[in-house]
C-alpha positions as a LaTeX table, in Angstrom:
\begin{tabular}{lrrr}
\hline
Residue & $x$ (\AA) & $y$ (\AA) & $z$ (\AA) \\
\hline
Met1 & 0.00 & 0.00 & 0.00 \\
Asp2 & 1.27 & 3.45 & $-0.92$ \\
Trp3 & 1.36 & 5.36 & 2.41 \\
Arg4 & 1.62 & 8.68 & 0.57 \\
Lys5 & $-1.99$ & 8.63 & $-0.65$ \\
Pro6 & $-3.70$ & 8.58 & 2.79 \\
Leu7 & $-1.16$ & 11.08 & 4.07 \\
Ala8 & $-1.92$ & 13.40 & 1.17 \\
Gly9 & $-5.64$ & 13.08 & 1.88 \\
Leu10 & $-5.10$ & 13.88 & 5.55 \\
Leu11 & $-3.00$ & 16.93 & 4.71 \\
Leu12 & $-5.66$ & 18.13 & 2.27 \\
Cys13 & $-8.37$ & 17.81 & 4.93 \\
Leu14 & $-6.26$ & 19.69 & 7.45 \\
Leu15 & $-5.56$ & 22.43 & 4.91 \\
Ile16 & $-9.25$ & 22.81 & 4.05 \\
Ala17 & $-10.17$ & 22.98 & 7.73 \\
Gly18 & $-7.43$ & 25.53 & 8.36 \\
Met19 & $-8.61$ & 27.65 & 5.46 \\
Gly20 & $-12.06$ & 27.90 & 6.95 \\
Phe21 & $-13.91$ & 25.91 & 4.31 \\
Ala22 & $-15.01$ & 23.11 & 6.70 \\
Gln23 & $-18.54$ & 24.41 & 7.13 \\
Glu24 & $-20.31$ & 21.17 & 8.07 \\
Leu25 & $-20.93$ & 21.72 & 11.77 \\
Asp26 & $-23.23$ & 19.82 & 14.08 \\
Val27 & $-25.75$ & 22.62 & 14.65 \\
Ser28 & $-29.24$ & 21.39 & 15.51 \\
Ala29 & $-31.13$ & 24.70 & 15.29 \\
Pro30 & $-32.92$ & 25.35 & 11.98 \\
Ser31 & $-31.13$ & 28.66 & 11.50 \\
Ala32 & $-27.71$ & 29.86 & 12.68 \\
Val33 & $-24.78$ & 32.08 & 11.69 \\
Leu34 & $-21.29$ & 32.95 & 12.88 \\
Met35 & $-19.88$ & 36.40 & 12.13 \\
Glu36 & $-16.54$ & 38.12 & 12.65 \\
Ala37 & $-17.65$ & 41.32 & 14.37 \\
Thr38 & $-15.13$ & 43.87 & 13.10 \\
Ser39 & $-15.58$ & 43.24 & 9.37 \\
Gly40 & $-19.09$ & 41.78 & 9.50 \\
Arg41 & $-17.93$ & 38.78 & 7.44 \\
Phe42 & $-19.92$ & 35.59 & 7.92 \\
Leu43 & $-17.79$ & 32.54 & 8.75 \\
Tyr44 & $-20.65$ & 30.04 & 8.94 \\
Glu45 & $-24.26$ & 30.08 & 7.73 \\
Lys46 & $-27.18$ & 27.69 & 8.07 \\
Glu47 & $-30.44$ & 28.97 & 6.59 \\
Pro48 & $-29.34$ & 32.57 & 7.29 \\
His49 & $-32.34$ & 34.17 & 5.54 \\
Arg50 & $-35.03$ & 31.95 & 7.07 \\
Arg51 & $-37.74$ & 34.28 & 8.41 \\
Gln52 & $-39.05$ & 33.32 & 11.84 \\
Pro53 & $-40.11$ & 34.85 & 15.16 \\
Val54 & $-37.15$ & 35.66 & 17.39 \\
Ala55 & $-38.85$ & 36.24 & 20.78 \\
Ser56 & $-36.88$ & 38.57 & 23.08 \\
Leu57 & $-34.07$ & 39.13 & 20.58 \\
Val58 & $-36.40$ & 41.94 & 19.50 \\
Lys59 & $-35.20$ & 43.74 & 22.63 \\
Ile60 & $-31.77$ & 44.24 & 21.09 \\
Met61 & $-33.41$ & 46.87 & 18.89 \\
Thr62 & $-35.42$ & 48.27 & 21.81 \\
Met63 & $-32.24$ & 48.83 & 23.84 \\
Thr64 & $-30.34$ & 50.12 & 20.82 \\
Leu65 & $-32.86$ & 52.88 & 20.10 \\
Ala66 & $-32.81$ & 54.03 & 23.72 \\
Leu67 & $-29.02$ & 53.98 & 23.98 \\
Glu68 & $-28.60$ & 55.86 & 20.70 \\
Glu69 & $-30.82$ & 58.62 & 22.13 \\
Leu70 & $-28.82$ & 58.51 & 25.35 \\
Ala71 & $-25.56$ & 58.91 & 23.43 \\
Leu72 & $-27.00$ & 61.96 & 21.66 \\
Gly73 & $-27.91$ & 63.54 & 25.01 \\
Arg74 & $-31.65$ & 63.36 & 24.39 \\
Leu75 & $-32.14$ & 60.98 & 27.30 \\
Arg76 & $-30.54$ & 60.64 & 30.72 \\
Met77 & $-30.16$ & 57.59 & 32.92 \\
Glu78 & $-32.00$ & 59.48 & 35.67 \\
Asp79 & $-35.06$ & 60.24 & 33.54 \\
Pro80 & $-38.19$ & 58.97 & 35.32 \\
Ile81 & $-40.43$ & 56.51 & 33.48 \\
Val82 & $-44.01$ & 55.86 & 34.51 \\
Ala83 & $-45.62$ & 52.54 & 33.59 \\
Ser84 & $-49.02$ & 52.64 & 31.93 \\
Pro85 & $-51.73$ & 50.07 & 32.72 \\
Tyr86 & $-50.95$ & 48.50 & 29.34 \\
Ala87 & $-47.22$ & 48.20 & 30.09 \\
Ser88 & $-47.86$ & 46.71 & 33.52 \\
Ser89 & $-50.19$ & 44.11 & 32.00 \\
Met90 & $-47.41$ & 42.36 & 30.10 \\
Gly91 & $-46.93$ & 38.71 & 30.98 \\
Gly92 & $-43.89$ & 36.48 & 30.72 \\
Ser93 & $-40.60$ & 37.82 & 32.09 \\
Gln94 & $-41.30$ & 40.98 & 34.08 \\
Ile95 & $-40.38$ & 43.12 & 37.05 \\
Trp96 & $-44.01$ & 43.56 & 38.15 \\
Trp97 & $-43.96$ & 47.25 & 37.25 \\
Glu98 & $-47.20$ & 48.63 & 38.63 \\
Ala99 & $-49.25$ & 51.16 & 36.68 \\
Gly100 & $-48.31$ & 54.67 & 37.80 \\
Glu101 & $-45.02$ & 53.57 & 39.39 \\
His102 & $-41.97$ & 55.70 & 38.63 \\
Met103 & $-38.63$ & 54.12 & 37.75 \\
Pro104 & $-35.42$ & 55.63 & 36.32 \\
Leu105 & $-34.40$ & 54.86 & 32.76 \\
Lys106 & $-31.31$ & 53.07 & 34.09 \\
Asp107 & $-33.41$ & 50.47 & 35.92 \\
Ala108 & $-35.65$ & 49.98 & 32.89 \\
Leu109 & $-32.63$ & 49.30 & 30.68 \\
Tyr110 & $-31.10$ & 46.81 & 33.11 \\
Ala111 & $-34.49$ & 45.15 & 33.58 \\
Ile112 & $-34.60$ & 44.58 & 29.81 \\
Ala113 & $-30.97$ & 43.53 & 29.40 \\
Val114 & $-30.69$ & 41.27 & 32.45 \\
Gly115 & $-34.24$ & 40.18 & 33.24 \\
Ser116 & $-35.69$ & 40.42 & 29.72 \\
Ala117 & $-38.60$ & 42.30 & 31.28 \\
Asn118 & $-41.54$ & 42.67 & 28.92 \\
Asp119 & $-43.25$ & 45.33 & 31.03 \\
Ala120 & $-40.06$ & 47.41 & 31.08 \\
Ser121 & $-39.75$ & 47.16 & 27.29 \\
Val122 & $-43.24$ & 48.55 & 26.76 \\
Ala123 & $-42.84$ & 51.24 & 29.43 \\
Leu124 & $-39.61$ & 52.36 & 27.77 \\
Ala125 & $-41.24$ & 52.38 & 24.34 \\
Glu126 & $-44.15$ & 54.50 & 25.58 \\
Phe127 & $-41.77$ & 56.87 & 27.37 \\
Met128 & $-39.71$ & 57.46 & 24.23 \\
Thr129 & $-42.47$ & 57.91 & 21.65 \\
Gly130 & $-45.78$ & 58.21 & 23.48 \\
Ser131 & $-47.07$ & 54.80 & 22.43 \\
Glu132 & $-45.69$ & 51.36 & 21.66 \\
Asp133 & $-47.11$ & 51.55 & 18.12 \\
Ala134 & $-45.11$ & 54.71 & 17.43 \\
Phe135 & $-42.01$ & 53.08 & 18.89 \\
Val136 & $-42.48$ & 50.01 & 16.70 \\
Gln137 & $-42.63$ & 52.28 & 13.66 \\
Arg138 & $-39.28$ & 53.72 & 14.71 \\
Met139 & $-37.91$ & 50.19 & 15.21 \\
Asn140 & $-38.85$ & 49.26 & 11.65 \\
Glu141 & $-37.45$ & 52.50 & 10.27 \\
Arg142 & $-34.14$ & 51.85 & 12.05 \\
Ala143 & $-34.12$ & 48.28 & 10.77 \\
Ser144 & $-34.44$ & 49.61 & 7.23 \\
Gln145 & $-31.62$ & 52.10 & 7.81 \\
Leu146 & $-29.39$ & 49.28 & 9.06 \\
Gly147 & $-30.15$ & 47.16 & 5.99 \\
Leu148 & $-32.16$ & 44.51 & 7.82 \\
Gln149 & $-34.21$ & 43.48 & 4.82 \\
Asp150 & $-35.87$ & 40.41 & 6.34 \\
Thr151 & $-36.99$ & 41.92 & 9.63 \\
His152 & $-40.38$ & 43.23 & 10.72 \\
Phe153 & $-41.27$ & 44.26 & 14.27 \\
Val154 & $-44.77$ & 44.46 & 15.72 \\
Asn155 & $-43.94$ & 45.12 & 19.39 \\
Ser156 & $-41.06$ & 46.13 & 21.60 \\
Asn157 & $-40.59$ & 42.87 & 23.51 \\
Gly158 & $-41.08$ & 39.95 & 21.13 \\
Leu159 & $-44.15$ & 38.44 & 22.78 \\
Pro160 & $-46.62$ & 36.69 & 20.46 \\
Thr161 & $-49.23$ & 39.18 & 19.30 \\
Lys162 & $-52.39$ & 39.47 & 17.26 \\
Lys163 & $-51.22$ & 42.75 & 15.75 \\
Gly164 & $-49.51$ & 41.02 & 12.87 \\
Glu165 & $-46.59$ & 38.83 & 11.93 \\
His166 & $-43.23$ & 39.65 & 13.37 \\
Tyr167 & $-40.05$ & 38.02 & 12.15 \\
Ser168 & $-36.35$ & 38.31 & 11.55 \\
Thr169 & $-33.49$ & 36.09 & 10.38 \\
Ala170 & $-30.22$ & 34.84 & 11.82 \\
Gln171 & $-28.31$ & 37.10 & 9.42 \\
Asp172 & $-30.33$ & 40.20 & 10.30 \\
Ile173 & $-30.01$ & 39.56 & 14.04 \\
Ala174 & $-26.24$ & 39.20 & 13.62 \\
Asn175 & $-26.04$ & 42.47 & 11.70 \\
Leu176 & $-28.22$ & 44.21 & 14.29 \\
Ser177 & $-26.04$ & 42.81 & 17.07 \\
Arg178 & $-22.89$ & 44.02 & 15.33 \\
His179 & $-24.31$ & 47.54 & 15.19 \\
Ala180 & $-25.53$ & 47.34 & 18.78 \\
Leu181 & $-22.08$ & 46.38 & 20.09 \\
Ala182 & $-20.78$ & 49.75 & 18.90 \\
Val183 & $-23.52$ & 51.72 & 20.71 \\
Pro184 & $-22.20$ & 53.16 & 24.01 \\
Leu185 & $-23.25$ & 51.24 & 27.16 \\
Leu186 & $-24.85$ & 48.34 & 25.30 \\
Met187 & $-22.06$ & 45.92 & 26.21 \\
Glu188 & $-22.14$ & 47.09 & 29.82 \\
Leu189 & $-25.83$ & 46.22 & 29.98 \\
Val190 & $-25.83$ & 42.85 & 28.24 \\
Ser191 & $-22.73$ & 41.56 & 30.03 \\
Thr192 & $-24.35$ & 42.08 & 33.45 \\
Tyr193 & $-25.31$ & 38.82 & 35.12 \\
His194 & $-27.02$ & 40.11 & 38.28 \\
Tyr195 & $-29.04$ & 43.25 & 38.99 \\
Ile196 & $-31.51$ & 44.34 & 41.69 \\
Ile197 & $-34.63$ & 46.39 & 41.01 \\
Arg198 & $-36.03$ & 48.42 & 43.96 \\
Pro199 & $-33.22$ & 47.33 & 46.32 \\
Gly200 & $-34.18$ & 47.18 & 49.98 \\
Arg201 & $-37.91$ & 47.61 & 49.35 \\
Lys202 & $-40.70$ & 45.09 & 49.92 \\
Asn203 & $-41.20$ & 44.68 & 46.17 \\
Glu204 & $-37.47$ & 44.23 & 45.47 \\
Val205 & $-36.78$ & 42.09 & 42.41 \\
Val206 & $-33.48$ & 40.22 & 42.01 \\
Leu207 & $-32.64$ & 39.64 & 38.36 \\
Trp208 & $-30.34$ & 36.95 & 37.02 \\
Asn209 & $-29.43$ & 36.96 & 33.35 \\
Tyr210 & $-31.15$ & 34.22 & 31.36 \\
Asn211 & $-27.92$ & 33.79 & 29.41 \\
Arg212 & $-26.22$ & 31.15 & 31.55 \\
Met213 & $-23.19$ & 31.26 & 29.30 \\
Leu214 & $-22.27$ & 34.54 & 31.03 \\
Asp215 & $-22.01$ & 32.77 & 34.38 \\
Arg216 & $-18.48$ & 32.09 & 35.66 \\
Thr217 & $-19.56$ & 30.21 & 38.78 \\
Met218 & $-19.14$ & 26.45 & 39.07 \\
Ser219 & $-22.07$ & 24.09 & 39.30 \\
Glu220 & $-22.31$ & 21.32 & 41.88 \\
Thr221 & $-20.79$ & 18.91 & 39.36 \\
Gly222 & $-17.77$ & 21.19 & 38.97 \\
Arg223 & $-18.76$ & 22.24 & 35.46 \\
Ser224 & $-18.85$ & 25.89 & 34.55 \\
Tyr225 & $-21.81$ & 26.99 & 32.42 \\
Gly226 & $-19.89$ & 30.06 & 31.38 \\
Tyr227 & $-18.14$ & 30.27 & 28.03 \\
Pro228 & $-14.68$ & 31.91 & 28.25 \\
Gly229 & $-14.75$ & 35.35 & 26.67 \\
Leu230 & $-18.54$ & 35.47 & 26.24 \\
Asp231 & $-19.96$ & 38.83 & 27.34 \\
Gly232 & $-23.42$ & 39.17 & 25.74 \\
Ile233 & $-25.91$ & 39.59 & 24.11 \\
Lys234 & $-29.52$ & 38.36 & 24.46 \\
Thr235 & $-31.63$ & 35.27 & 24.92 \\
Gly236 & $-35.21$ & 34.72 & 23.83 \\
Ser237 & $-37.82$ & 31.98 & 23.95 \\
Thr238 & $-41.51$ & 31.57 & 23.20 \\
Thr239 & $-43.54$ & 28.61 & 22.03 \\
Glu240 & $-43.66$ & 29.94 & 18.48 \\
Ala241 & $-40.01$ & 31.08 & 18.31 \\
Gly242 & $-38.36$ & 28.20 & 20.14 \\
Tyr243 & $-35.13$ & 28.98 & 21.97 \\
Cys244 & $-33.03$ & 31.78 & 20.50 \\
Leu245 & $-29.70$ & 33.32 & 21.44 \\
Ala246 & $-27.50$ & 36.05 & 20.02 \\
Ala247 & $-24.09$ & 35.77 & 21.65 \\
Thr248 & $-20.73$ & 37.46 & 21.36 \\
Ala249 & $-17.33$ & 36.46 & 22.67 \\
Glu250 & $-13.79$ & 37.78 & 22.33 \\
Arg251 & $-10.46$ & 35.97 & 22.60 \\
Ala252 & $-7.02$ & 37.21 & 21.59 \\
Asp253 & $-8.53$ & 40.30 & 19.89 \\
Leu254 & $-10.90$ & 38.19 & 17.79 \\
Arg255 & $-14.55$ & 39.06 & 18.46 \\
Leu256 & $-17.22$ & 36.75 & 17.11 \\
Ile257 & $-21.02$ & 37.02 & 17.00 \\
Ser258 & $-23.09$ & 33.86 & 16.84 \\
Val259 & $-26.86$ & 33.61 & 16.43 \\
Val260 & $-29.06$ & 30.55 & 16.90 \\
Leu261 & $-32.80$ & 30.67 & 16.18 \\
Gly262 & $-35.50$ & 28.11 & 16.86 \\
Ala263 & $-33.54$ & 25.61 & 18.98 \\
Glu264 & $-35.50$ & 22.86 & 20.76 \\
Ser265 & $-34.33$ & 23.80 & 24.28 \\
Ser266 & $-32.10$ & 26.19 & 26.18 \\
Ala267 & $-29.50$ & 23.41 & 26.45 \\
Lys268 & $-29.58$ & 22.88 & 22.67 \\
Arg269 & $-29.18$ & 26.56 & 21.88 \\
Glu270 & $-26.18$ & 26.78 & 24.24 \\
Glu271 & $-24.66$ & 23.68 & 22.69 \\
Asp272 & $-25.06$ & 25.21 & 19.22 \\
Ile273 & $-23.54$ & 28.50 & 20.33 \\
Arg274 & $-20.55$ & 26.65 & 21.81 \\
Thr275 & $-20.15$ & 24.69 & 18.57 \\
Leu276 & $-20.15$ & 27.87 & 16.49 \\
Leu277 & $-17.79$ & 29.82 & 18.74 \\
Asp278 & $-15.42$ & 26.88 & 19.20 \\
Tyr279 & $-15.24$ & 26.51 & 15.44 \\
Gly280 & $-14.55$ & 30.22 & 14.98 \\
Phe281 & $-11.80$ & 30.48 & 17.58 \\
Arg282 & $-10.23$ & 27.17 & 16.49 \\
Thr283 & $-10.18$ & 28.02 & 12.80 \\
Tyr284 & $-9.52$ & 31.76 & 12.69 \\
Arg285 & $-7.22$ & 34.32 & 14.27 \\
Ala286 & $-7.33$ & 38.10 & 14.37 \\
Glu287 & $-4.92$ & 40.12 & 12.29 \\
Val288 & $-4.55$ & 43.88 & 12.53 \\
Ile289 & $-4.31$ & 45.31 & 9.02 \\
Ala290 & $-4.17$ & 48.95 & 10.10 \\
Gln291 & $-4.55$ & 51.02 & 13.24 \\
Lys292 & $-6.72$ & 54.11 & 13.40 \\
Asp293 & $-4.70$ & 57.23 & 12.42 \\
Glu294 & $-1.82$ & 55.05 & 11.12 \\
Ile295 & 0.09 & 56.70 & 8.25 \\
Leu296 & 0.18 & 54.24 & 5.36 \\
Gly297 & 2.11 & 56.30 & 2.82 \\
Glu298 & 1.82 & 59.50 & 0.81 \\
Ala299 & $-0.38$ & 60.50 & $-2.11$ \\
Lys300 & 0.34 & 63.01 & $-4.86$ \\
Val301 & $-1.79$ & 66.17 & $-4.82$ \\
Arg302 & $-2.19$ & 68.52 & $-7.78$ \\
Arg303 & $-2.44$ & 72.32 & $-7.52$ \\
Gly304 & $-1.59$ & 72.29 & $-3.82$ \\
Lys305 & 0.71 & 74.30 & $-1.62$ \\
Thr306 & 2.40 & 70.97 & $-1.00$ \\
Glu307 & 2.59 & 68.15 & $-3.52$ \\
Gln308 & 2.09 & 65.22 & $-1.13$ \\
Val309 & $-0.41$ & 64.37 & 1.57 \\
Pro310 & $-0.13$ & 61.61 & 4.20 \\
Ile311 & $-2.49$ & 58.68 & 3.64 \\
Val312 & $-4.12$ & 57.86 & 6.98 \\
Ala313 & $-6.38$ & 55.01 & 8.11 \\
Ala314 & $-9.73$ & 56.47 & 9.17 \\
Gln315 & $-10.48$ & 53.50 & 11.44 \\
Ser316 & $-8.70$ & 50.43 & 12.69 \\
Leu317 & $-9.07$ & 47.38 & 10.48 \\
Lys318 & $-8.89$ & 44.01 & 12.18 \\
Val319 & $-10.01$ & 40.91 & 10.31 \\
Ala320 & $-10.42$ & 37.20 & 10.91 \\
Val321 & $-8.05$ & 35.12 & 8.82 \\
Pro322 & $-7.62$ & 31.35 & 8.62 \\
Arg323 & $-4.90$ & 30.18 & 10.97 \\
Ala324 & $-3.23$ & 28.51 & 7.99 \\
Ala325 & $-2.96$ & 31.81 & 6.12 \\
Gly326 & 0.42 & 32.80 & 7.53 \\
Asp327 & 1.53 & 36.16 & 6.16 \\
Arg328 & $-0.38$ & 35.87 & 2.89 \\
Ile329 & $-2.76$ & 38.74 & 3.64 \\
Glu330 & $-2.68$ & 41.40 & 0.93 \\
Arg331 & $-3.15$ & 45.05 & 1.86 \\
Gln332 & $-4.52$ & 46.98 & $-1.12$ \\
Leu333 & $-4.69$ & 50.79 & $-1.16$ \\
Leu334 & $-7.13$ & 52.22 & $-3.70$ \\
Leu335 & $-6.75$ & 56.00 & $-3.98$ \\
Glu336 & $-8.86$ & 58.46 & $-5.90$ \\
Lys337 & $-7.32$ & 58.91 & $-9.35$ \\
Asp338 & $-6.85$ & 62.64 & $-9.21$ \\
Leu339 & $-6.40$ & 64.46 & $-5.87$ \\
Ile340 & $-6.72$ & 68.20 & $-6.41$ \\
Ala341 & $-6.19$ & 70.85 & $-3.74$ \\
Pro342 & $-7.67$ & 72.16 & $-1.61$ \\
Leu343 & $-7.95$ & 69.04 & 0.56 \\
Ala344 & $-9.21$ & 69.07 & 4.14 \\
Lys345 & $-7.73$ & 66.95 & 6.90 \\
Gln346 & $-9.83$ & 63.77 & 7.35 \\
Gln347 & $-11.27$ & 64.11 & 3.84 \\
Ile348 & $-11.81$ & 60.66 & 2.32 \\
Ile349 & $-9.27$ & 60.01 & $-0.43$ \\
Gly350 & $-9.48$ & 56.26 & $-0.91$ \\
Thr351 & $-10.06$ & 52.80 & 0.51 \\
Leu352 & $-7.91$ & 50.17 & 2.20 \\
Ile353 & $-8.94$ & 46.58 & 1.42 \\
Ala354 & $-7.64$ & 43.42 & 3.10 \\
Leu355 & $-7.56$ & 40.42 & 0.76 \\
Tyr356 & $-6.79$ & 36.74 & 1.22 \\
Glu357 & $-6.47$ & 34.68 & $-1.94$ \\
Gly358 & $-8.70$ & 37.15 & $-3.78$ \\
Glu359 & $-11.41$ & 37.19 & $-1.09$ \\
Glu360 & $-12.14$ & 40.50 & 0.58 \\
Leu361 & $-11.86$ & 40.27 & 4.36 \\
Gly362 & $-12.66$ & 43.88 & 5.20 \\
Arg363 & $-12.22$ & 47.50 & 4.15 \\
Ile364 & $-11.93$ & 50.97 & 5.67 \\
Asp365 & $-11.73$ & 54.54 & 4.41 \\
Leu366 & $-8.42$ & 56.29 & 3.82 \\
Val367 & $-8.30$ & 60.00 & 4.64 \\
Ala368 & $-5.97$ & 62.94 & 4.18 \\
Gly369 & $-3.61$ & 63.30 & 7.13 \\
Glu370 & $-3.43$ & 67.10 & 6.93 \\
Asp371 & $-4.90$ & 70.13 & 5.19 \\
Val372 & $-3.52$ & 70.89 & 1.73 \\
Pro373 & $-4.41$ & 74.47 & 0.76 \\
Arg374 & $-4.57$ & 75.49 & $-2.86$ \\
Gly375 & $-1.14$ & 76.56 & $-4.09$ \\
Ser376 & $-0.09$ & 79.91 & $-5.50$ \\
Leu377 & $-0.36$ & 80.58 & $-9.23$ \\
Trp378 & 3.38 & 79.97 & $-9.62$ \\
Gln379 & 3.18 & 76.63 & $-7.72$ \\
Ile380 & 0.26 & 75.49 & $-9.87$ \\
Ile381 & 2.05 & 76.44 & $-13.14$ \\
Arg382 & 5.28 & 74.75 & $-12.02$ \\
Gly383 & 3.48 & 71.60 & $-10.92$ \\
Thr384 & 1.39 & 71.42 & $-14.09$ \\
Gly385 & 4.52 & 71.81 & $-16.23$ \\
Arg386 & 6.34 & 69.08 & $-14.32$ \\
Asp387 & 3.37 & 66.74 & $-14.71$ \\
Leu388 & 3.23 & 67.46 & $-18.45$ \\
Leu389 & 6.94 & 66.74 & $-18.93$ \\
His390 & 6.68 & 63.56 & $-16.89$ \\
Ser391 & 3.72 & 62.42 & $-18.98$ \\
Leu392 & 5.54 & 63.10 & $-22.25$ \\
Phe393 & 8.72 & 61.26 & $-21.30$ \\
Ser394 & 6.94 & 58.34 & $-19.63$ \\
Asn395 & 4.95 & 57.74 & $-22.84$ \\
Lys396 & 7.99 & 57.73 & $-25.16$ \\
Gly397 & 8.86 & 54.43 & $-26.78$ \\
\hline
\end{tabular}
């Protein structure tokens, strides 16, 4: 028997796995995805566009809208919210928010993030827009702005409703989660495992996050439910939606987002999330292509006071690459063909693209590193003449 043939087959399998093409994972949920958070590139997909109810994953959008307003200074954590009779009537997960009771925005947000409180979601929606229906309209508008083409909201908490069909997809939830991670305070909320509402009062409510994968404590059997590096995002479960989870974890500068929809049980959804994240961290590594404000070279400028401008990375670019890739990542700078002064500092002048074997891994804007004022008449004439001579001689022969 020729021993080289099985060895060659084994090496080929290892190479394919290392390159990230081994996509056959044991994921039981009907729909699931794995995304690299920085670039938004999907590393694994199973029925990513399958429309289905997503239960409390709807609350990712509810929190996002509130935190975006908070970041703009239109809301404050101390703002008092009063629950309406409708908000207090919500069933399922709740903090037993009585009609007419005041509570600060901060507590409402933690009630949603940690306790998945349906009454808090509606109270927050009514506080922000006057009615839940108006808030839902804003949710759908924001979904459209974020490019969530297969998502439709009908309430702020994900409970089954007679108002109409609500749905999303694993891909849309991943994209929403990626946006949400960049919203200030979101990660602080969703990474919290324990929070107390009305501390020290008779109606005190102790909240424990439904996402057991956040827990770092050991069970009686000595097994930790927590997943190393996992710090969010949101669980959800109803009879119609099954068990859903959008999770994110970071190890060695590689942040992944995994989404599982419609699992048969909470144990199954956690098992699927572990499978996805294990695959991602085992198969990929993070590589920094450029740091924010890093000078990547110089570009020629016409008709300027100076003839060169520093090319600067507008943002950091960090991508997931197969562990087998080595140093074969290509950094491609695409500049505008003709840069003409005046140029303003931070003006976009091109794009940086990271490529691996022809596949785009991510891209960022390139900007001017300094102002380039328009040159004097003499500088413009001299520069134009030099360009003309260069063009003539470079075209000879």
